[in-house]
N, C-alpha and C positions, 0 to 999 in steps of 0.2 A: 551395025553401027549403034543402033538404039540399045542393044544389049551391052555394048562396051561402055556407053555413058551410064547405064544403070549400075554397072559394077563399080564405076568410079564414085558414085554418089553415096554408096554405103561405106561407113568407116569400118576399120578393122575391129573385130571383137577384142575387148580388154581381157588381159590375162589374170585370172583369179589368183594365181600363185603369187603375184606381186603384192596384193593386199594381205594375204596370209603371212608373208614374210615380214611386212611392217608391223602387223599385230604381234607377231612372235618377238620382234625386236623390242617393242615397247614393253611387252610382258617381261622379258629378260632384264631390261633396264630397271623396271619396278622391283623385281625380285632382288637385283643387285643392291639397289638403294635400301631396301628393307633389311638386307643382310648386313650392310655396313652400319645401319642404324642399330640393329641388334648387337653387333660387335662393340659399338661405342658404349651402349648401355651395359654390356657385360664387363668391359674393361673398367668402366666407372664404378660399378658395384664391387668388383674385385679390389680395386684401389681403395675404396671406402672401407671395405672389411679389413684390409691389411692395415690401414691407418688406425682403425679402431683397436685392432689387436696390439699394434705397437704402442699406442697411447695407454692401453690397459696395462701392458707389461711395464711401461715406464712408471705408471702410477703405483703399481704393486711393488716393483723392485727398487725404486728410487724414492718417491714421495712418501710411501707408506713404510719406509724402513726406519724405525726408531733407533736412534743412537744416543748413548749417554754423553751429555756435553762434557767438554774438558774443563777441569777445575784446577787452576794453576796459580802460582805466585810468580810475578815477574821480577826482573832485575831492579834494584833500587839502591840509592846511596844512603849510608848510615848518617843520621843527623847528629847524634851524640853517642860517644863511646868512651867509657872509662875502664881501665884494665889495671888490675893489681896482680903482680906476679911473685911477690915476696912471701912473707909468713902466711898470709891468708889470701890465696889466689881467688880472684873474683872478677866478674865483668858486669857491666850495666850498659845498656844501649837503648836507643830509641830510633824509630824510622817510620816512614809511611809505606805500608806494604801494598803494592799494586796487585790486587786479586783480580783474576780474569776468569770469566765463565764463557767459554766458546761454544755456541750452539750451532751445529751444522744441519739441524733438522729443518723441515719445511713447515714448521709450526713453533710458536713460542714455548719456552720452558719456564714454567712458574715454579719457583722453589721456596722452601720454608727458610726461616732464620737458622743460622748454623754458627759454628765456632771452628776456627782454625787454631790448632795448638802448635806452638814452637817448642821444640825440645832440644836438649843437649845431653848426649849420652843416654838417650831414652827417657830422660826426666824432663817434665814440663818446666820451662823457664818464662813463659809468657803465652799470650793468646790474642786473637783478633776476632771480634764479633762481626758476623756477616748478616746484615738485615734481610728480611723477607723482600723478595723482588722478582723480576723475570728477565730472561734474556730472549730478545726477539729472534725470529727465525732468520737463519743464515747471518748471524751477527755475534759480536762479542760484548758481553756486559763487563764494564770496568768499574771496579770498586776499590777505592783507596781508603785504607784503614790505618789509623795511628796505632803503633805497637810499642810496648815497652817490655824489655827483657831483662831479667836479673838472675844471677846465679846464687842468690842468697839462700835458697832452699834446696840446694843440691846435697845429697847425702854424702857422707864422708868417703865412701868408696869411689864415688865419681869425682869428688872434689880433690882427692889426692893426686889425680892425674891432670887436673886442670892447669896447674902451674906450668908444666912442661908444654902443654898445648898452647897456652897463652904466650910463652916465651918464643915459640916458633913463629909467632906473628899471624896465626890463622886460627879462627874459631869455626868449627863445623857444626851447623845446626840443621835441623829438619823441621818441615812444616807438614802437618797432617790434618786432614779434615774430611768431612762427608757432607754432600749437598743432596738433599732429597727433594724431588719435585715431580711435576707432571708435564708431559708434552702433549699439546693439542694441535691436531692437523684438521684444517677445513672445519673448525668449530664442532666437529662430530667425533673424530677418532682421538681417543685419549689413551695414554699409557704412562704408568709410573716409571721413573728412572732415577737412579742414584749415581752421582759422580763422586769419585774419590780423588783426594789430593795427597800426594806423597812426594815431596820435593826435598832435595838435599842441597845445602848452600855452604860454601866456604867463604868466610868474611875475613878480609885482610884488616888486621887491627891497626896497621900503620896508615894505610891509605883510606880506610873506612869505606871501602867498596866491596862488592861481591866479586870474589876472585873466580868462582865457578858456580854454576847453578844447573841442576838436572832434575827433571820431574818424570815420574813413571806414569 
């Protein structure tokens, strides 16, 4: 009987395997947490590198791509127009020419003073002075210039066909010019650019408006 009570007083020996399993479980959880943390850092670094590459390509291919601004004359109404179609064909006209400098670059375009020449049959009949200025980035510079044209100095070979042209009611003129300047991006990167104007316009002598206008 005493031996039975003695056996009941001693607790059963604990199993060492249970403790080892818990330690192994904690170790695995720690390793998994570290692995996930490393994975997050790796993804973050890769995303950052990709962003930097895309940003660099955008800067090189878009922002740093220098383009010549567009140099054009816009549509305009003729203010005064006198036409002679008889013995001595001639014309005289005046208008305000809307000159436009369209700058699509990511930096301003500073240009020097220039001249736009208006011609008939390849001979100059007038001009417009363009003052020195600049067209801001991604914007269009508007310049309105008063112009007076006259056929008084046309050579005889050109003037001989002027009567028939004026009788048709349409005068075809061209405007040509060159604008030289420099584009500056981020205050550091600079490049010289030249813009060309080559526009052809047909002016209706009856309505005193531009019938057609095209620029190259």
